[in-house]
C-alpha positions in Angstrom: -102.1 -29.2 32.3 -99.2 -27.1 32.9 -95.4 -28.0 32.0 -92.5 -26.8 34.1 -89.2 -26.4 32.2 -86.1 -26.9 34.1 -83.7 -23.8 33.9 -80.8 -24.3 31.6 -77.7 -25.0 33.4 -74.9 -22.3 33.3 -71.9 -23.0 30.9 -68.9 -23.5 32.6 -66.8 -20.4 33.8 -64.1 -19.2 31.1 -60.5 -19.8 32.5 -57.9 -17.0 32.7 -55.7 -19.1 30.3 -56.4 -20.2 26.7 -57.7 -23.9 26.7 -56.2 -26.3 24.2 -59.1 -28.0 21.9 -59.5 -31.7 22.2 -58.9 -33.4 19.2 -61.7 -35.6 18.2 -61.2 -36.9 14.8 -62.5 -40.4 15.2 -66.2 -40.7 13.7 -67.0 -42.5 17.0 -67.6 -39.3 18.6 -70.8 -38.3 16.7 -74.0 -39.6 17.3 -77.6 -38.5 17.3 -77.9 -35.0 19.0 -78.5 -35.5 22.8 -78.2 -32.9 25.7 -74.6 -31.9 26.7 -74.0 -33.2 30.3 -72.4 -29.9 30.9 -74.4 -27.2 29.4 -77.8 -29.0 28.5 -77.6 -27.7 24.8 -78.0 -30.5 22.3 -74.9 -31.7 20.5 -73.9 -34.7 18.2 -70.5 -34.9 19.8 -69.6 -37.9 22.3 -66.6 -38.2 24.8 -64.4 -41.4 24.8 -67.0 -42.6 27.6 -70.0 -42.0 25.2 -71.1 -39.0 27.4 -72.9 -36.3 25.1 -70.5 -33.1 25.4 -69.4 -30.2 23.0 -65.7 -30.0 22.8 -65.7 -26.8 24.2 -67.5 -27.5 27.4 -65.2 -30.6 27.7 -62.0 -28.4 27.3 -63.3 -26.1 29.8 -64.2 -28.9 32.3 -60.7 -30.0 31.8 -59.1 -26.6 32.5 -61.2 -26.5 35.9 -60.3 -30.0 36.8 -56.8 -30.2 36.1 -55.1 -33.8 36.5 -58.4 -35.4 35.8 -59.1 -37.5 32.8 -62.7 -37.3 31.8 -62.3 -35.8 28.9 -59.0 -36.8 26.5 -57.9 -36.0 23.0 -57.8 -39.2 20.4 -54.3 -40.5 19.8 -52.5 -39.3 16.8 -53.0 -41.3 13.6 -50.4 -43.9 13.3 -48.2 -43.1 10.0 -48.6 -39.3 10.0 -45.9 -37.6 11.6 -45.7 -34.0 11.9 -41.6 -33.5 12.0 -41.0 -33.8 8.4 -37.5 -33.9 7.1 
């Protein structure tokens, strides 16, 4: 019996400008490792829609698809402001 391996998908192409990292601080972004929907390597991370995806892969996808909202950051935690007096 022979087994055939599917070639790994190439990671998204690097953009010319820096990509802001997504802020996924909520524990719902973690689950059992599965294959990333973009690069096919395993990751415990999940998008808001439950897709297994690395934050780096998601950020690169966002840069390649401006205006689309497939991957988004968490909303800021309430009560924590960055503009201190």
